[in-house]
C-alpha positions in Angstrom: 5.9 -7.2 19.8 7.0 -5.2 23.4 4.9 -5.6 26.1 4.9 -3.9 29.6 5.4 -6.3 32.0 6.1 -6.2 36.2 9.7 -6.3 35.4 9.3 -3.0 32.9 7.8 -1.3 36.1 10.9 -2.3 38.1 13.6 -0.4 35.6 16.0 1.6 36.9 15.7 5.0 34.7 18.8 5.9 33.0 19.7 8.8 30.5 18.9 7.6 27.0 21.7 8.3 24.6 21.7 11.6 22.5 23.8 12.9 19.9 23.9 16.2 17.9 21.6 16.3 14.7 24.3 18.1 13.3 26.6 14.9 13.6 24.2 12.7 12.2 26.3 11.2 8.7 25.0 12.5 6.1 24.8 9.6 3.9 25.2 11.2 0.7 26.3 7.4 -0.7 23.4 5.8 0.6 20.5 4.9 -2.1 17.5 6.8 -1.5 15.6 4.1 -3.2 15.5 0.3 -2.5 13.4 -0.2 -5.4 13.5 3.0 -7.8 10.1 5.2 -7.5 8.3 2.3 -5.6 9.9 1.8 -2.7 12.2 3.8 -0.3 15.5 2.3 1.2 15.1 0.8 4.4 11.2 2.0 4.2 8.2 1.0 5.8 5.6 0.6 3.9 2.1 -1.0 2.3 0.6 -2.2 -0.8 -3.2 -1.8 -0.8 -6.0 -2.6 -2.8 -10.1 -4.5 -2.8 -9.6 -8.0 -3.1 -8.0 -10.0 -6.0 -6.4 -7.2 -7.2 -3.1 -8.4 -7.5 -1.7 -7.4 -4.4 0.5 -10.6 -4.0 1.9 -10.7 -7.6 2.9 -7.4 -7.0 4.2 -7.9 -3.8 5.8 -11.3 -5.8 7.4 -9.1 -7.9 9.3 -6.6 -5.4 10.4 -10.1 -3.7 12.0 -11.3 -6.6 13.2 -7.9 -7.8 15.2 -7.4 -4.7 16.6 -11.1 -4.2 18.0 -11.0 -8.0 19.0 -7.6 -8.3 16.8 -7.2 -12.0 14.1 -4.2 -12.1 10.9 -5.0 -10.8 7.9 -4.5 -13.0 10.7 -5.2 -16.0 11.7 -1.2 -15.4 12.6 0.2 -12.2 15.9 -0.5 -10.6 17.0 -2.7 -7.5 19.7 -0.1 -5.4 20.4 -2.8 -2.9 20.2 -5.8 -3.8 20.0 -9.1 -0.9 17.9 -11.7 0.9 14.2 -11.3 0.8 11.7 -13.0 3.6 8.1 -14.0 3.4 4.8 -14.9 5.0 1.9 -15.2 3.2 -1.1 -16.1 5.4 -3.7 -16.7 2.6 -3.2 -19.6 0.5 -0.8 -22.8 0.3 2.6 -23.1 -0.1 3.0 -24.6 -3.5 0.4 -21.9 -5.0 2.9 -19.6 -3.2 6.2 -21.3 -5.3 4.0 -21.5 -8.2 3.5 -18.0 -8.2 7.2 -17.1 -7.4 8.4 -19.7 -10.2 6.5 -17.6 -12.4 7.8 -14.4 -12.2 11.2 -15.3 -11.6 11.1 -17.2 -15.3 9.5 -13.9 -16.7 13.3 -12.6 -15.4 14.7 -15.1 -17.0 16.3 -16.3 -13.2 16.5 -19.5 -11.4 14.2 -19.2 -8.4 16.6 -22.3 -7.0 18.9 -19.5 -6.7 17.4 -16.6 -5.2 17.4 -15.9 -1.4 13.7 -16.1 -1.0 12.8 -17.7 2.0 8.9 -18.3 3.2 8.3 -18.5 7.0 6.9 -22.0 7.4 4.9 -21.9 9.7 0.8 -22.1 10.3 0.1 -18.9 11.5 2.5 -15.6 12.6 0.8 -13.2 14.9 2.4 -10.2 15.3 0.3 -9.5 19.0 1.1 -12.7 20.6 4.9 -12.1 22.6 6.5 -15.4 21.9 5.6 -15.1 17.6 7.2 -11.7 17.9 10.5 -12.8 19.6 10.6 -15.7 16.9 10.1 -13.5 14.0 13.0 -11.1 15.6 15.6 -14.0 16.0 14.6 -14.8 12.4 15.1 -11.9 11.1 18.6 -11.3 13.5 20.0 -14.4 11.7 18.6 -14.0 8.1 19.3 -10.2 7.9 17.0 -9.9 4.8 16.9 -6.6 2.8 13.0 -6.8 2.5 10.3 -8.6 5.3 6.8 -9.2 3.6 3.6 -10.0 5.7 0.6 -10.6 3.6 -2.1 -9.5 4.9 -2.2 -7.1 7.8 -5.7 -8.9 9.3 -4.0 -12.5 9.1 -0.9 -11.5 11.2 -2.4 -10.1 14.1 -4.6 -12.7 16.5 -6.8 -10.3 19.0 -6.1 -6.5 17.4 -9.0 -4.5 16.4 -7.7 -3.1 13.0 -10.2 -0.2 13.5 -8.4 1.0 16.7 -5.9 3.0 16.5 -4.2 2.8 19.5 -3.5 -0.9 19.0 -2.6 -0.4 15.4 -0.1 2.1 16.2 1.7 -0.6 18.5 2.1 -2.9 16.1 3.1 -0.6 13.4 5.7 1.2 16.1 7.3 -2.2 16.6 7.8 -3.0 13.1 9.1 0.6 12.9 11.6 -0.5 15.2 12.4 -4.0 13.4 13.5 -1.5 10.4 15.8 0.7 12.1 17.6 -1.9 14.7 18.1 -4.4 11.6 18.0 -1.7 8.4 15.5 -3.8 6.4 12.3 -2.9 4.6 9.2 -3.9 5.8 6.1 -4.7 3.5 2.5 -5.2 4.9 -0.2 -5.8 2.0 -3.6 -4.8 4.0 -7.3 -4.1 2.3 -8.9 -1.1 1.1 -12.2 0.0 1.7 -14.7 0.7 -1.1 -15.8 4.3 -0.4 -14.8 6.9 -2.0 -12.0 9.4 0.0 -10.2 12.6 -1.6 -6.9 10.7 -0.9 -5.8 6.7 -1.3 -3.7 6.5 2.1 -7.6 7.3 3.9 -8.9 4.3 1.9 -6.3 2.3 3.9 -9.0 -0.5 5.9 -8.8 0.3 9.6 -7.6 2.5 11.9 -5.9 6.1 10.0 -2.5 4.7 11.6 -1.7 3.1 8.6 -1.6 6.1 6.3 0.6 8.1 9.1 3.1 5.2 9.5 4.1 4.4 5.8 7.5 5.7 4.2 6.0 4.1 0.6 2.8 3.5 0.0 1.6 1.0 -3.1 -1.7 1.0 -4.4 -3.7 -0.7 -6.9 -7.2 0.3 -7.7 -9.5 -0.9 -10.4 -11.2 2.0 -13.0 -13.4 -0.1 -15.0 -14.2 -3.4 -15.5 -10.5 -4.0 -16.6 -8.4 -1.4 -15.9 -5.9 -1.7 -13.1 -4.2 1.6 -11.9 -0.9 1.4 -10.1 -0.6 4.6 -8.1 2.6 4.9 -5.4 3.2 8.2 -3.3 6.1 8.3 -0.7 6.9 10.0 2.7 9.9 12.0 0.9 9.6 12.1 -2.8 7.5 12.8 -5.3 4.9 10.8 -6.0 5.2 8.1 -9.1 2.9 8.8 -12.3 -0.1 6.5 -12.5 0.8 3.0 -14.2 -1.9 1.0 -16.2 -0.7 -2.3 -15.1 -2.5 -5.7 -15.9 -1.5 -9.3 -15.3 0.4 -10.9 -18.5 -0.9 -14.8 -18.9 0.8 -15.5 -21.5 3.8 -17.9 -21.2 4.8 -17.1 -17.4 2.3 -15.1 -15.8 3.8 -11.8 -14.5 2.8 -8.0 -14.0 3.5 -5.6 -16.6 3.3 -1.8 -17.0 0.6 -1.3 -20.2 1.1 2.6 -20.2 2.5 5.0 -18.3 -0.3 7.8 -17.5 2.4 10.9 -16.9 0.5 13.8 -16.9 -2.9 12.3 -14.5 -3.6 12.8 -11.1 -1.4 10.6 -8.7 -4.9 10.4 -7.0 -7.7 8.2 -8.6 -10.5 10.9 -9.1 -13.2 8.3 -9.1 -14.0 4.2 -8.2 -14.8 4.1 -12.1 -16.4 5.3 -15.3 -19.7 6.1 -15.3 -21.7 8.2 -18.4 -22.2 11.9 -18.7 -25.6 13.5 -17.4 -27.2 16.9 -16.6 -25.7 19.5 -14.7 -25.4 20.7 -11.1 -26.2 24.1 -10.2 -22.8 24.8 -9.6 -21.9 24.4 -12.8 -20.4 20.5 -12.0 -21.7 17.8 -14.1 -23.9 14.8 -12.6 -23.9 11.7 -14.4 -26.0 8.7 -13.5 -24.0 5.9 -12.0 -26.3 3.6 -10.9 -29.6 3.1 -12.6 -30.6 4.7 -15.8 -32.1 8.0 -15.3 -31.0 8.5 -12.1 -30.5 12.5 -11.1 -29.1 14.6 -9.3 -28.9 18.7 -7.9 -25.9 19.9 -6.7 -24.6 23.4 -4.8 -22.1 23.9 -1.9 -24.8 24.3 1.0 -27.7 21.5 -0.2 -27.3 18.6 -1.8 -30.3 16.1 -3.5 -29.8 13.0 -5.3 -31.5 9.5 -6.2 -28.8 6.8 -6.7 -25.0 6.7 -6.8 -23.4 8.9 -9.3 -20.6 11.1 -9.8 -19.3 14.4 -10.6 -17.1 16.1 -13.0 -15.9 19.3 -11.4 -15.4 22.1 -14.2 -11.1 21.5 -12.8 -11.9 18.3 -15.1 -11.9 16.0 -11.6 -14.4 12.9 -11.9 -15.8 11.6 -8.9 -18.0 8.8 -8.3 -20.1 9.3 -4.9 -22.7 6.6 -2.9 -26.1 8.1 -2.0 -24.5 8.6 1.5 -22.1 11.0 1.0 -22.1 14.4 2.4 -21.8 16.1 -0.7 -20.8 20.1 0.6 -18.1 18.6 3.2 -16.7 16.4 0.2 -16.7 19.4 -2.0 -14.4 20.8 0.5 -12.3 17.7 1.4 -11.3 18.5 -2.8 -10.6 21.8 -2.3 -13.5 22.6 -5.2 -13.4 26.7 -5.2 -17.3 27.8 -3.2 -19.0 30.4 -6.1 
């Protein structure tokens, strides 16, 4: 990652190259997508989810798709096939191979024939200058279409992921790589468990993650068994949510179970909970914790016991922890005041 040095302080200023906006090529023939509706062409972005939410399985699916030119999740076309470079910091190389081999088998392609390259080092830290220089050199020689780094917390040595200044330096350097080599960059990152009006705001650490990405894929558990895939993009409409699961028969791989067209592109709750009493604002309070949990709700004050969820008259259902500042949360989701 670029750092200031004594030599940079002695730099003699020179005018930066410029061009007229009107002279930028229109690029009408350039694809909008690397993977249709899932990942922007040469886009930087994040796969987010709680632990054990199949994030690495989704990353493997995208990697095999880009390397083979086969549709991601069996339905989303790849616009630009090419090599993929992967660094997965958790789990061993044998487990990684087994996972990729399983996805390739499900696509009826041979893993041996795919240009999917693992960075074969014990550790890779983007905030270490030598590691950064080695990564850049590897990309320069391999020219991958897609770089996957999994997970973010394992590829930083000293950066505090809650520090906007430190995180933005790493993300800015990845953006510079993307522009220099015209490649897509995919970070795997964790979500917080606490609710938030938008998925990007649930990414753990600095808010710079949500501001940085061109494409964001989120795997969100709802209830005990359901796993919902949400996709949102900087320059394109959000994809309808998809119910997905890990198909275990034959070669394990992710499959789409149901297209939830017409549902909100943002999850309305962290789970399901039974219906209960009615709040003062016309919203419906329902016990999400112990039996008999009650709530009294209005827009100015709130008192409640135990975690619960609200069903606003608009149909939105929200599971909230006891620590929630309820009036502020109503305002954040755009609830009308009486």
